[in-house]
N, C-alpha and C positions, 0 to 999 in steps of 0.2 A: 568514938563509940561505933563499934561494928555490930552487925546483927546476923544471926544465923537461925535457920529454922530446923525443925527436927527431921525425922525420917519421912519417907514418902507417904506414910499413913497420916502424917500431920499436915501443917500448913503448906510445906513445900509441895507435897503431893497434890493438895487442892489447887495451889497456884499453877502447877505444871499442866493441869488439865485444862486451864483456861488460856494457855499460851497459844500463839498462832498455829492453826492446823491441828489443835488437840482439843477441840470442843467436846465436852462430855456428852454421852448419849442422853437424849431427851432435851437438850438445850434448844431454845427457840432459834429460828434461822437468823434473827437479827440480834441475838443476845451475845454480847461480847464479854460477859462475866464482869461487868463494870464494878459492881459493889464488892465482889470477891477480890478483884485486883486492887481496889482502893484500900480495902482492909489489910491485904497483904503488905502493901507499901507502908501503911501506918504501923502494922505489926513489926516491921523492920526498923521502925523509929523515924520514918520520914513524916514531919508535921505537914498536914494538909489543910487547905481552905478552898471554898468554892470559887470557881472562875466563870467567866463568860463562856458562851458557846456560839457556834455559827448561826446566823440568821440568813434567810433567803436573800439572794443577790450579792453574795460575797460581803455581807454585812455582819455586824456584831450584835449580840443580844442586848448589849448595854444601850443606854439612851444618848450616848455621846455622838454628836453629828461628826461624821468622818473619822471615826475611831481609827487611830493609826496602827493598832495591834488587835484586830478583831479576833475574838475568841481565845486570846492568849494572855489575858490579865485577870486579876482577882476582881470579884464583884464588890468588895468592901475595901475602903481605904485603911481599915484596921486589920488588914490581912496578917500582919506580923504577929499581933497579939491574938488574933483569932485562930491562927494555925494550931492544929492539935493532932495528937495520935490517939485520942480517946475514941474507942470503938463505937460507943453509943451515939456520940455526936456525929461521927462520920456516917453511920447508918442513917440517921435522921436526915442529914444533908442529901445523901445519895437518893433516898426515897422521896423526899419532898421536892427535890430539884433534879428530876430525871434527865433533863437535857444538859445539865451543867458539866463543864470540864472542872478539873481540880488542879490547883498549883501546889507545889511543895516549897516551903520557905527554906532557902539555903542559909548557911552560916550559923545554924543552931546545932544541928547534929551532923549535917553533911554539906559539902560543896558540890558543884557540878562543873566539870570541864566540858565546854560546849564547842564542838568543832565541825567543819564541813563534813558531810556524810562520807565522801570518798576518802578523805584524809583519815577519818575515824576508823573506817573499815580497814584501811591499810595498817594503821597503828595497832588496832586490836589483833589483827592476824600476827603481827610481829610480837606483840606482848605475850599472847597465848603460846606462840612458838617458843618463847624464851621462858615459859612456865611462870610468868609474872601473874600475880593475883589481880585480875582486871576489875572485879566487882560488878555491880549492876550497870547495865548499859541500855539506853533507849534510842530508838531511831524516830525521826520525824519526817513525814513525807514532804516537808518544805525544805529538805536538804541539809538537816543537821543531825549530829549524833551526840548524845549526852552521856558522859561518864560520871557516875555518882561516886564520890570519894568521901573520906573523912573530912571534917571541916578543919580549916586552918585556925579556927577559934578566934579568940581575942588576945593577941599578944600583949605583953606588958608594955612594949613600946609601940604606940599607935602607928608610927611610920612604917612598921613592918607589914602592914596590910593595906590594901586599897579597896575602896567601895566600887561595886560594879558600875555605878553610874559614870565613872570616868571613861568607860569605853563601850557602853551598851545602850545608850539612849536610842530610841527608835529612829530619831532624825539623823543619827550618825552611823547607822548600821552599815552603810556601804563603805565607810571608812575603816571598818574593822571586820573583814570577812573571815579572819582566821580564828584562832583560839580565843574564847571568852571564858573567864573564870568567874562563875557565879558564887559569891561568898556572902558576907554579911550585907543585909539590905536588899537581897535579890531573890528571885524565884524562877522556877521553870514549870512548865506543864508536866504533870505526872501521868503516865499511861493508866488506863486508856483515855485518850483525848481526841476530839474531832477538830479539824481545822477547816476554814472556809475553802470551798472548792469541791471537786468531784471525788468524794469519798477519801479525803486526805486525813491522815490520822497520826497519832503518836503512839508507839507500841514498844513493849519490852523486847529486847534482843537477849539480854541476860537479866533475869528477874531480880527483885529486891531481896530474895533469899540469899544472894551472894554477899559475903562479907565486904564491908566498905574498905577499900585500900587507902593507903597514904597517897595523896595526890602527887607527891614528888616522885613516886615510883612509876607514874604514867607520863610525867610531863615531858621527858626527853623524846619519847617515841611520838607523842602527840605534836610537839612543836616541830620535829623533823618532818613528819607527814604533812603538817600544815604548810611548811615552807616549800615542799615539793608541789603541793596543791596550788599554792599562790603562783609559783613559777610557771606551772602548766596552764593555769586558768587566770590570766591577767585581768579579765573582765567578766564578772558574773554577778547575778542579782544576789543581794543579801537577804537572808532569812530574818523574819521579825521575831526575835526572842528577847524581849525587853526585861529589865530588872524590875520595873514598876510601871503602873498605869499613870 
């Protein structure tokens, strides 16, 4: 399922006004257009649910002692059934939980190919240069780039897909610094989101008005870039982007 928005007088125009460096006149200094961006993501078909947010001292807003993924996980264990694109519900969440981040559940409408930032930038430049439809892309200040694609769905033969927990548990992050495929049973933070640290965020590079591409059209460029990245950076910290809390 892909999604496109209308002309610039429609939702695409509203979204573009909130992208980095394009704040509309009259917006408050600290206003990042959070609700408008969340509604734009939902309008593109990305199912959303509330997530934790940063707390002082590099901590998480959840009550878990020593949370391994602060500000990066859903607030409810029922996030898969809770996730929705319903405008009214998202407006209520956004207004009643003004600090909350939001996740988008993958494997329903979309998957996410999650790669190291430098590898992602290299691959995106190559793909755009070859006139490949890249789709929505987000950057995270913890060093990852997220490529939103069509979902692989649920194949008739279950062996044809793998759940993300096989390679993305927080405790095994340093073993898998390359490409992570978020599919069924996983999630990622959706922009705009805040991370623990000094003004660290997740933001759109290419907004959700872009049509979702087939993941296989991106895979070769992403895996090639990740292989070069791994060869050039043999030791680097892993970013915490888990599939579940």
